[in-house]
Every structure is written in structure tokens, then in C-alpha cells.
N, C-alpha and C positions, 0 to 999 in steps of 0.2 A: 529134583526136577529142574531141567534147564529152562531158564527164564530169558526169552529173547529181549525183553525190555531192559534187563540189566546189562546185557551185551551191548545194546545200542548206547546206553548211558556211558558205559566204559569207553566205547569208541569215541563218543563226543568229547569226553573228558581228555582222552589221549590227544585228540586233534587240537583241543584248546591248549593243552600243555605244549604241544609242538609249536603252535603259533606263538605262544608266549616266549618260548625258548628262542625261536628265530628272531622275534622282535628284540629281545634282550641282546642277542649276539649282534644283530644289526646296529643297535644303538651303541654298543661298545666299539664296533668297527668304525662307526662314524666319528666317535670321540678320538680314537687313536689316529684316524686319518687326518683330522683337523689339527691335532697336535703335531704330527709329523710334518705336515705342510707348513705350519707356522714356524717350526724350527729350521726346516730346510730352506725356506724362502727368505733367507737373510738378504740376498741381493736383488730381490724382486720387490717392486713397489707394493705398498700395503693394500691398495685397492685391488691389484691383480691377485694377491694372495687370498684376499677375501672372496674373490670370484672363483678361484680354484677350489677353495674350501666349500663354497656353496654348491658348485657343480658336482664336485666329488661326493659330497654328502647326499645330494639328490640321487646320484647314480647308485650309491650303496643302498639307500632306502628302496629304490626301484628294484634292485636285485633281490633284496629281502622280501619284498611284496610278491615278486614273481615266484620265489621259492615257496612262499606261503600258499599262493594260488595253486601251484603244482601239487603241493601236499593235499590240498582240498579238492584236487582233480577238476579244477575250473579251466575252461578253454582260454588260453592266453595268447592265441595267435594274433588277434586284433591288437592286443596290448603290445606285443613285440613289434608289430608293424609300426605302430605309433611311436614307439621308442626309437626305432630305426630312423624314422623321418625326423624325429626330434634331435637325434645325434648328428645327423647331416646338417641340420639348421645351426646347431651349436658350433660345429667345426667351421661352417661357412662364416659365422659371425666372428669367430676368433682367428680366422686365417691370417689376418695382418699381424696379430700378436705372435702367432706361431712363427711367422716369417721373421719377426724381430728377434725372437729367441734364437732361431737358427743363425741369424746374422751375428748375434752377440757371441755365439760359440766360435764362429769363423774369425771374428775380430780378436777374440781372446787367444786363439791358437797362433795367429800371425803377429800378434803384438804390434798392431799398426800405430797405436798410441796408448799412453798411460794417463792416469789421473794426475793432474798438475802440468801436463804438457799443453802447448798452444797449437791448435789445429785450425785449418780453414777448409770448409766444405761448402760448395756453392756460394751463396751470399753471406754465409755465417763465418765469423772468426772470433775465437775466444779461447780461454783456458778451460780445460776439462776439469770439472769439479765433482762429477759423479758419472759412473758407468754401471748399468745393471743389465738384466736380461732383456729389457724392453726398449730403453732409450739411453741416450748419452746427453748429459747436461753440461752446457758451457756457460761461462760468464764472460761477457764481452768487455772490451776496454771501457765502455760506458756503464759498466755494472748492470747490464741487462742479462737476464737469465734466458737462455735459448735451449729448448728441449728438442732434440733431434731423434726420431725413430732410428733404431739400429739398421733397419732394412734400407733406409736412405743412404747410410754410410757405405753400403755395398754397391748402390746404383750410381754413385757419383765419386769423383776423385777426392781423396782426403790428403791435404798437404800438412805434414807435421812440421810446423815452423820451429819447434824446439830442436829437432834432430837435423834440420836442414842447414845448420850452421848459422842461423840468424834469420831475421825478417827483413826483407827488402821493402823499404818505404819510398814512395815517390812524393815529393813536395812540390806542387805546382806554384810557379811564381810569374807574375806579370809586371812588366816595366814599360814606361812610356818611351816614346821615341826620343833619343838624345844621348844616352850613355854609350860609351864605346863598348861594343859587345864582347870583345876580347878581354877587356879589363873587368867587365861584369862577370864573365865566366870564371876568371881567376879569383875574384873575390868570393864568388859562391863556393868554389872549391876550398878556399881558406876557411870559410864559415863551416863547411862540412868537416874539415880536418879538425877544427876546434872541438868537435863533438866526439873525438876519438876515444874518450873514456867509455862511451856508450856503444862504440862500433865493434863489429866482429874483428878480431885480430887479423892482420894482413889484408884487410879490405880497404878500398879507397873510394872516396866520394866520386860521383860522376855527374856531369851536367849535360843535358841534351836540350837543344833548341827545338821547340815544337812548331813555332809559327813566327813569322816576321811580316809586318804590314806597315802601312803609313802611320798608324797610331802607336805602335810599339812592338813588343815581342813577348812571347811566352816561353818560359823555360821550365824544366823539371829537374830538381836536384834529387839524385838517388843515393840513398844511404843503406848500408846493411847494419842493422842494430842487433846487439847481442840479447837484449831483454825485450821481448815483444810487449810486455806490460807497460813499457815506457814510451810506446809509439806516439801517443797523443802529446805527451809532454815534450818529446824531442821535436815533433813537427811544430808545436807552438814556439819553442825556443828558436828554432831556425828561422821561422817566418818573422819573428820579432826582430832578430838581428838583421835580416835582409832588409826589412822596411825601415830600419834605422839607418841602413847604409844607402838607401835609394837617394835621399836628398843630396848626398855627397857625389854620387855618380851622375845624377841628372844635372847638377850645377857645379862642375869641377872648378870653374874659375872662382866662384863664390867661396868654395871650401878652401882653396889655396890662399885666398885673401885673408 
């Protein structure tokens, strides 16, 4: 004799088994996803990898729950609407990161700069020590670390000082009224030429007069140096030599005596 109670019990058992199987498969899928993201995300910051793992894991669990509810014939329209709104919120929150990732791909394709090269962007100047999908990290001549979002590198001009044949530095100098300006300019050029070991081959020092007034004059000595890392050292050496020279130029009679 057919027993309806046994049929109901078998149906419940089968539904429970289906739920268990779906949960197990979902759990395995989450583990595989987190492992793949961790291995693939070698060039991505650790915090971002963790965020991707978390968001992806939640998404897989949500899909698993939706499948379970469908098997149990539960109305999931409201749940799908909430998930849709949540997805829009996540995309909105991560839109800047997505822009940085797209910019990283563009920079990589065009090889604008490489790790180890010196670049200048906006008010930042330094050597590239790290480049990943989200940001580019520089170390300045003052040993400060600057982290620049990749999207910023597309919005502003990037000057590659390593590939441009050297770095032009301008050394401002001020002198009091008295020295012969022509002699001073010649001596400044001589000081610049003395730094030729650090200059770009075939480049020559240049001197420009910025201002002359009753109190004195302001000059700028321009040099093209081969190694941007030595910028501060060269500026210091030149200024030291110039100010050692000033007493001789300001008091020529005393120096000849």
C-alpha cells in the first residue's frame, strides 16, 4: 500500500541532500577562487587582493544560496533586486581602483617608464621602485616615498628623466653689487665645466641673468647631469664653490694683493 508519509519524507531527505551538495560545491568553489586570486595577484597590493578575495567569496556564496532557494521554490525576486543594488554600490565604491587598473595596462603597453628610471609628474620627482596594477611608487632624492595612483599618470604629463638624456638642474645664485658681471659669468661657466664628469656628454653649462638691481644680481647656472640621483650633491658642490669664489670677485684688489 502506498504511504504518502514515506513519499514526503523521501522528498525532504532529497531536498536536504541537494542543499548539502550545493553548499559543499559552493565551499569548494570559494576555496579555489581564493587560491587562484592569491596566485594571480602577484603584482597587486596585498590589501587589494584580500578585498577581491572577500568580494568574490561573497558573490559565490550568494550564487549558491540563490540556487538553493530556487531548488526549494522560494521567491527570490526581492533578493535579486537587493543583489543588483549591492553590485552597483560595489562598482561605484571601486571605480577609482578599476580606473587605476586600466591605466596600469595602458602604461605597460606603451612602456612610458620602467622600474629604476627617474620620472617627474606634477610636483613629484623620483626613481620608480615599484609599479603594480593600482599605483606607482617613487623614492625622491630626499629618500621620501611617494605613492602615485596610476590614473593620475594618465591625467598629467610624465617626464622620463632617465631617457631624456639627463636631468637639467637650475642652481640659483645671488651676488652683491660690485663684481664685474662678465667675469662672474665666465667663472660660473668654469665651475660648471669642472663638474663635467657628472654632466651629460656634449652638454655645456649655461648661465642666465635673472635680475639686476642696486643691491646686486641674481643668476642661474644650468647644468645637464647624467645621474639624477646626484642632483642634490651637485647643487651643493656648485654652491659651495661659487660662494668660496665670491670674496675674490667682490674684492678683486684685495685678492690681487
